[in-house]
N, C-alpha and C positions, 0 to 999 in steps of 0.2 A: 222676846225669842222667836225665833223664827226658822225652823229647817227648810234650809234651801236647796232644790239640786241642781247644781249646774252637770252637763253635760256636754263632754268632747266633742269636736266634730268626729272623732274617732269613735264615740259611742261610749268612751268612761264617764264612769258619773263620780260627782263626790258630793257627797249630801254633809251640810255643814250648817250648823246653830249661826245664825246673825243676828245680833241684837237690835232693838227696837231702835231707832232713829239712824241708824246707819244706811247706806243707801244697798241696793245689789252688789255695785260694782266693787264698794267697800269691804263687802264680805268675802267677796273672789281677792282682792287684794290679800289684805288679812290672811287669808286660808293659802292662798299661795294657788292658786287654783290657775292651770296656764288654759290660755286660749283669751285671757281679758286683759288686753295691754293698758287700757288707763292711759294712756299718754298726758292727757291735759289734766290728771289727777282730779278728774270729776269737774270740772268746770264745762261741762257743754259744748267743747269748744272742740272736737273731732268727733272721729268713729270707731274708736279703737276700743271700745268694750261694749262693741254690739252683739247682743244676741237674739234669737227668735224663742218669743215667749210661747210657751205652750197653748194649744187653742182653747182649751179649758179654763186658763187664765185669762187670758186676752181682755174679758170684758170684768174682769174681775180685779186689776189695778187700775189706781189713775191715770185717764188720757193722755195723752201725748201731747206738750205743749209745743208750740210754735217753732222756738229754737231746735228744740230735740227733730224734731220734722224736715226742719232744716239740713240739720248736722246727718240725719238717716240719709239724703241724698249721696253723701260719700261714703256710706257704706259696702262694704263687699254684699253682692247681691242682697239688696233690702229686700223684705216681703212688706206689702201696703198693710196687712192685716198685722202680722206675729212681732215682727222687732221693734226693738225698744234698745235704748243706751241706757244701759244698768246703773250709769249714774245718775239718773232722773226716776227712780224707782227709789222710797224710803221705803225703808223694813220697818211692819208692824206686825203684831199677834195675826192679822189677816192674810199674810203673804205665807203663812204657814203652811207649808208644801208646796210650795212654787217651785216650778223644774221651768230652765231656759235652755239652752241649745246653743253653742258658741256656733260660728260660722265657719268654713274651712278654714279660713286667715281674716286679719285687720287689717284694716287699710285706712 
């Protein structure tokens, strides 16, 4: 289980424990975190679970796959280094302390 901090665009923080094996998106959904819409339900078919991963974590999480890269082209104000789709980040103990910030809006 990992404690993950979800930061809304307005700065409001939500620290929740997410079980191993779930995705960061599922952790947000299961804990009613605002700012992650997850319209496709985690199928990597939209960009509505887009976040900015804190710079300290970028190199510590698995690399983006091609499909995620393609979907991030549709995200609101993507950042080449920090943008990720939370449906593509699987939770492990190694993610304990992960911090992600939601964009101003999801599209």
